[in-house]
Each structure stands twice: as C-alpha cells, then as structure tokens.
N, C-alpha and C positions, 0 to 999 in steps of 0.2 A: 338380341335374339336373331338367329339366322333368318334370312329372307324366306327360305322354304318353310320353316315353322310358322312364320307370320302368315304366309300364304294359306297354309292349311287352316289356321284359325280364322282367317278372313273368309274362306269358303264356307266354313261352318256358320259363321255369323250371317253371311248372305243367305244361306239356306234357311236359317231361323227367321230372318227378316222377310223371306219370300221375295228377295230381290233377284229375279231370274237373270236379268241382264248382267249384273255384277257377278253372280255365281257362274254363269256360262263363260264369261271372259276370264275369270280366275281359273276355272277348270282348263280352259284352253292354254293358259300360261303354264299351269302345272303339267299338262300333257307335253308341252314343248320342252320343258325342263327334263322330264322323265325320258323323253325321246333322245335328247342329247346325251343323257347319262347312259342309256342303253347302247346307243350308237358308239360312243367312245369308251364305254366300260370304265367310267370314272364317277366319283361323287363330286358334284359341282359345288364349289364354294360360292360365297356371296358375289365375288367379282365376276365369276362365270355366269351366275344367274342374272346379274345386271346386264351382261352382254346379250343374253337371250331376250330379256325384256326390251333392250334397246333395238334389237333386230325386229321384234314384233311391232314396236312403235313405228319404226321406219316403214314396215309393210303397210301399216294402217295409213300413214301419210301418203304413200304412193296410191293406195286404194282410194282414198278420199279425192285425190287429184283426178284419178281416172273416172270416178263416179260423177264428179262435178262436171267434167268435160263431156260426159255422156248424158248429162241432164238427169241423173238419178239422185236427187237431193235426199230421198229417203234412205238410200243405202249409204250415202256419204255421212248422214247424221248418225246412223248406226255405227259406222266405223269410227267416227269422232267420239262417240260415247265409249267404245271399247278402248280407244287410245287414252282417254282421260283416266280410265280405271288402271290401265297398265302403267301410266306415268307416275302413279303414286308409289311404285316400287323402284323408281329411279332416284339416284341421289340428286341433290340440288344442282341445277345446271349453272355453269359459269356464264357470266355476261361476256359480251363481245370484247370488252376491254380486258377482262381477266384472261380470256383465251389468248388475245394478242400479247399480253405480258408474259404468259407462260411460254408461248411459242418463241418469243424473242430471247427469253432466258435459255431455252433449250438450244436454239441456234447458236447463241454465244458459247454455251457449254461445249457443244460439239465442234465449234470453230467452222461451222458450215458457211459456205458462200456460193451464191449462184444457183440456178435451177438444177444443176447436175446433182446437188446434194438433197434434193426433194425427198427421195425414197428413204435415205438414211435418217433424215429429220422426222419424216412421218412415222417411221418405225418406232422411234422413241416417244413421239407425241401420242401415238395411239395407246401405248401401254400406260402412260401417265394420265391421260385425259379420258380414257375409256369410260363411257357412261356419264361423264361429267359435262360433256359438250357435244354439240352436233358436229359430226365429222366433216360435213360439207363446209361449215364455217371454219373449222380448224384447218382444212386444206387451203381455203382462201387466205387465212392468216399466215400459213407457212409460205405460200407463194409471195405474199406481200413482204414478209420478213426477208426472204431470200433475194427478192428483187431490189430491195432498198438498201 
C-alpha cells in the first residue's frame, strides 16, 4: 500500500481514537506532502514521501536541541512525540556498520580516492541510502572511507 494511502487511513484511525496529538502530526505530514506536490506539480511516489518525512524528522531533531538548550523541556517533549509518530513512516534504518559497508562498496565501485571525490561519492550515496540512514552519519562514513 502506498504511504500516502496508509497516511490517510492512519489519520482516520487517530480521529476515531480521539488521539489529537497523532492526528495533528499526521495532518502536518499530509500537508507537507501536498505542498510539495503543488509546488513541483508532480505526484509524489513513496521514495519522495520518505524524503519529506525525513526532512520533517530532521526539523524535529533540530527543534528538540534548541528547546533543550533554551530550557523548554515541555516543547522538547512535544517535538519528540511528533518525531516518534513521523518515524513510523520511515524505512528501517541501517546500523553504523551497514552504512560503512555500503559506503565502502560505493567508493570501490566508483574508484574514488581522496577527499576530492567526496561530492561524487555523496551524490551516489544519497540516492541509494535516502531515508535508510542519517545523512550526517553517512557523510562521516564517506570521509572515513576516502581518508583510509
């Protein structure tokens, strides 16, 4: 089942269960998906929807860090709850070892060597690991693979 269809069903279920937090978070996700579809005049497939979810999760992580730094534990908790709901729509994340293995395979496949090839490797890595791994960890793995 496409993610957008699952999202619509989950919104209905949250409404019936009177789970306002989940309903509001899912509506926010649905609005972000629709906004991107309208902006780009395309119909998003599951991979593009995962990219939208990943972006929203990253925004929540940044907000949590800012709220915790500002001493607003209440707002940080709300953002964490939203992030937990959003993460259910992401595919299973790869472990650090799996990311490193994938990166080494891509570096070998491209014949990349040295920091000068970072952009070329990251372009391929982003397409293959989008939504499956945290891009910060992926970037560190690419740097390590090209340095060694």
